[in-house]
C-alpha positions in Angstrom: 0.0 0.0 0.0 1.3 3.5 -0.9 0.5 6.7 1.0 0.5 10.1 -0.8 1.3 13.5 0.6 1.8 16.9 -0.7 4.6 19.1 0.8 4.7 22.8 0.2 7.6 25.2 -0.3 7.9 28.7 -1.7 9.1 27.5 -5.1 7.5 24.2 -5.8 4.9 21.7 -4.5 6.4 18.3 -3.8 4.6 15.0 -4.2 5.9 12.3 -1.8 5.1 8.6 -1.7 6.1 6.0 0.8 5.3 2.5 1.8 3.2 1.9 4.9 5.9 -0.2 6.7 8.2 1.5 9.1 11.5 2.4 7.7 10.2 2.5 4.1 12.1 4.7 1.6 10.4 7.9 0.4 10.2 9.1 -3.2 9.9 12.8 -3.7 8.8 14.4 -7.0 8.7 18.2 -7.3 5.6 19.7 -8.9 6.5 23.2 -10.1 3.5 25.6 -10.1 2.7 27.8 -13.0 5.1 30.7 -13.5 4.3 33.8 -11.5 2.5 32.1 -8.6 3.7 32.4 -5.0 2.3 31.1 -1.7 1.1 28.0 -3.5 -1.3 25.7 -1.6 -2.5 22.2 -2.7 -5.6 20.4 -1.5 -6.5 17.6 -3.9 -4.7 14.7 -5.6 -5.9 12.0 -7.9 -4.7 8.5 -8.8 -2.5 9.9 -11.6 -0.6 12.2 -9.3 -2.3 15.3 -10.6 -2.9 18.0 -8.0 -5.4 20.8 -7.6 -4.5 24.0 -5.9 -3.9 27.7 -6.2 -1.3 30.4 -5.7 -1.1 34.2 -5.4 -0.4 36.0 -8.6 1.1 39.5 -8.7 0.0 39.8 -12.3 -3.7 39.5 -11.1 -3.3 42.2 -8.4 -2.4 39.7 -5.7 -5.5 37.6 -6.1 -5.2 33.8 -6.3 -5.5 31.6 -9.4 -6.4 27.9 -9.5 -4.3 25.4 -11.4 -3.9 21.7 -12.1 -0.3 20.3 -11.7 1.7 17.2 -12.1 5.4 16.2 -12.3 5.2 17.0 -16.1 4.1 20.6 -15.4 1.3 22.8 -14.2 -1.3 24.9 -16.0 -3.6 27.7 -14.8 -7.4 27.0 -15.1 -8.7 29.7 -17.4 -11.0 32.2 -15.6 -14.3 33.4 -17.1 -14.0 37.0 -18.4 -15.6 38.7 -15.4 -13.8 36.7 -12.6 -10.6 37.9 -10.9 -9.7 35.0 -8.6 -10.1 31.2 -8.3 -9.3 28.5 -5.7 -9.1 24.7 -6.6 -9.7 22.1 -3.9 -10.6 18.7 -5.3 -9.6 16.8 -8.4 -11.0 13.5 -9.7 -9.3 10.8 -11.8 -10.5 12.5 -15.0 -8.8 15.8 -14.1 -12.0 17.6 -13.2 -11.7 20.1 -10.4 -14.0 21.5 -7.8 -13.4 24.9 -6.2 -14.7 28.5 -6.1 -14.0 31.8 -7.7 -14.7 35.5 -7.2 -16.6 37.7 -9.5 -17.5 41.4 -8.9 -21.2 42.1 -8.9 -22.3 38.5 -8.6 -25.6 38.1 -6.7 -24.5 36.5 -3.5 -22.0 36.7 -0.6 -19.2 39.0 -1.8 -18.9 37.5 -5.3 -18.1 33.9 -4.4 -19.1 31.3 -7.1 -18.6 27.6 -6.7 -17.4 25.8 -9.8 -16.4 22.7 -11.5 -13.5 23.0 -14.1 -11.1 21.3 -16.5 -8.1 22.9 -18.2 -10.7 24.0 -20.8 -12.4 26.3 -18.4 -14.8 26.8 -15.5 -18.5 26.0 -15.1 -20.3 27.8 -12.3 -22.4 25.8 -9.9 -25.9 27.3 -9.7 -26.6 28.7 -6.2 -29.6 26.8 -4.6 -32.5 28.7 -3.4 -32.0 29.9 0.2 -28.2 30.1 -0.1 -26.1 33.2 -0.8 -23.1 31.3 -2.3 -21.6 27.8 -2.6 -18.0 26.6 -2.6 -17.0 23.4 -4.4 -14.7 21.4 -2.2 -14.6 17.7 -3.5 -15.5 16.0 -6.7 -16.1 12.3 -7.3 -14.9 10.3 -10.3 -18.4 10.5 -11.7 -18.4 14.3 -11.5 -20.6 14.8 -8.4 -19.5 17.8 -6.4 -19.7 18.2 -2.6 -19.1 21.5 -0.8 -20.6 24.1 1.5 -22.7 27.3 1.2 -24.1 30.0 3.4 -27.5 31.6 3.7 -26.0 34.7 5.4 -26.2 33.2 8.9 -25.6 29.4 8.8 -23.3 27.2 6.7 -24.9 24.3 4.8 -23.4 21.3 3.2 -24.5 20.5 -0.4 -24.1 18.0 -3.2 -24.5 18.8 -6.9 -26.5 16.1 -8.5 -25.8 15.3 -12.2 -22.2 16.3 -12.0 -19.9 17.7 -14.6 -19.9 15.8 -17.9 -16.5 15.5 -19.6 
């Protein structure tokens, strides 16, 4: 059995694997984030070793941008034209990501929009009646998204039925 972990540094995200037995040797593979990102954070990993995360971009005025990375390289997830920030948290085995973004003037809690995404772009999660916003946190291999939202007072868990179709 192999255990996976993601280690963070200022210049690269590192993927580490190790056997379960005590004294097992570790293998460390650097994952370099897209150029121009700092303060990189990773939250999701799939069976292929792809990771989902985000980092701060000085080019975007200090806002964060989501990306998908692997040992072969990392790529920013393209933002919709009106968005200025994005955060990726979960990634499934098809490379589909769950997260949230920020858009000025969006109806809801200060512009937060939950999303599903691929390297082709972002699809916003419709905000259910009674909630002000939703955050996509995890995504299953069939594209079902789990996350949380808020109605202005209380946080609520949610699940998007139907999922993202590749």
